[in-house]
C-alpha positions, 0 to 999 in steps of 0.5 A: 220772952222767947224759950231758950231753944227758940232763941238759939234758932233765932241766933242761928237764923241771923248768922247763917241766913237760913230761911228755913230756920227763921220760918220755924222760929217765926211759925213756932213750929219747932217740934218738941224733939228739938227742945229736948236736947242731948239728955232727954228723949223726944215724944217719938224718941220715948218709943224707942226700945232700949238699945241692945248695947249702949255705946260701950267701951272695949272691956266691960267696966273700963272707961271708954278711951275718950271718956276721960278726955276734956270734950269741952274744947271740941271744935264741933266734930266728934267723929271722923270717917276715915277711908281705907286710902288713909291706911295704905302707907304704914307712915300715914297712920301715926299722922292720922292719929295725931291729926285727929287728936288735935281736932279733939275729936272723940273717935274714928270710923275707919274703913277696914272692909272696903270692896270685899277686902279686909284691911286687917288680918282676916281668914274670911277676906282677901288682902287689899290689892293697893297694899304691897307689903304682904305682912301689914295689919293696918287695923292692928297698927292703928287701934293701939295708937288711937287708944293711947291718944284717947280716941275711939276706933270703930270698924267701918264695914262695907256690907252689900257693896263688894266691888267697884273696880273697872276689872273683877277682882283677881283673888279667888278668895274674893266673894265675887269669885268664891260665891258668884251665886250671891251676886245681886241679879237685876231684871232678866236675871242679869248679875251685876258683874255684867255692868261696865263702869259706864253702865253703873254710872248711867244706872247710878250704882256705886259698883257690884252688890251682893244679894241681901236675900241670900242667907249665905250673904247674911251669914258672911257679913255677920261672920266678918263682923264677928271676926273683927270684934273678936280679934281687935279691941275696937269700940264698935262696928260700923256698917255701911252699904247695908242696903240694896242699890238704887237699881232693882235687884232680887232676881237671883234663883234663891231670892225668887224661890224664897219669895215664891214659897212664901207668897206663891208667885215669881217676882221676876217679870221675865219668868216664864212661870206666872210672875206677879206682874201679870196679876189683876191690878188689885192682886198685883198691888198687894203682891208689890207691897209684899215684895217691897216688905220682903226685900226690906226684911232681908236687909233687916235680917242682916243687921239682926244677924250682925247684932246677934253675932256681936253680942255672942263674942263682945257683949256691949260693943257698939253697932252703928250704921251709915244711913241715907238721910232721906228716910222715904228713899231709904225704905222705898228704893233701898229697903233700908228701914234704919229708923225701925232698926233704932226703935228695935234696938238693933243699932245703938246709933245711926249716922245720917249721911246728910251730904247734900251740898245745900244747907237748906236741904240738910236742915230739911232732912235733919228736921224730918229725921229728928221728928221721927226718931229723936236726936240722942242716937242720930248722928248728922254726917256732914260732908266737906268734900262737896262744899266750902268750909263756910257752908259745912260750918253752917250745917254743923251749927245748924245741926247743933241748934236743932239739938244734935249732941254728936256730929260726924264729918265726911271725911278725914281724907277730904278734910286733909287734901288741902292743908288749910282746909281744917284750919278754915273750917275750924275758924268758921266754927269757932271764930268770933265773927258770923258767917256773913262777916266772913270773906 
């Protein structure tokens, strides 16, 4: 007789047609973590340190806004990412809350720090250029409505990515203009502000980043998180773009000097001084490893300082991050060691951006991540902007079959671009017919 979890996988394999899941069942290769479900830690999960704070309500001792809700009626999605575009119009915010409540989601990850601007009342960030009414407080408008509807609100912050427009920001308060020395520099010392939109696209970078290796950047991001948490009764802070871009950076004077003081070599290959790229092969390999570890440590230091700043003003507030689903790419290219952040208790949850169009790719990623960190504190983030409702439903059902108790959807905005998209996705998730039988 098959174990209950194996039977679950077998049923999912039949209804989804996924060769990957079927192979797991036939080979008996399901990692032990999958059988643990939501309530127990895997073997790897047992090594995770207790989080610095559990996913907690706004005030100590009070129930979370979503805690009293009947989650048995959920349609398979617990959290929604909400882009800042949904906050531009005051009239759209009640509609957002109404839709989220009707979807039976637990909470919203609402983008309130977009491209170095604050979609709330901030003394640190400039007012958003898209909002014409200068007296608005989008986060202040949303939080009471969402809490009254039983929804959590997590303040989504873009951290190291601070601009993506074709022209530089106009406001002198913007970090790019106020602190040009913080802008990430590529090889030859070129700041990312010199990149045109076409060049960014060619290099596959989302925009202009600030340098994680500059201590001022670390303090600034932590202070923004502290400002939000101390002024608004949000249920959590959600970090995004807490990583380096896909192009090599770290060649600003401050980062170079800090590395040189620690390791005695300049990481910039264009430096007239002795860069480590000119060292003998064995020494160069060692220095390359040291440079990678140094950059990884700078990103981790941001997360740690955010954690500390939140603990100082709101002990128990949840801290999460949107992370790359490919863990090797995350660490080796983007210096985002998020699995270590979970183990160290710096994060309460990681939301893995499983945005690949193919179901097979997403299942491979989820299996690999679950075997590394377990499923209890890892949330698969499933995209709807680049796939059909049937395919998105297959990914969600696959994540459930692999033991993930919590699912997030990217994004609210994409889901409601067409009036029928949520209805179709819900039907695929809850309908009596299998996916193969759907037209």
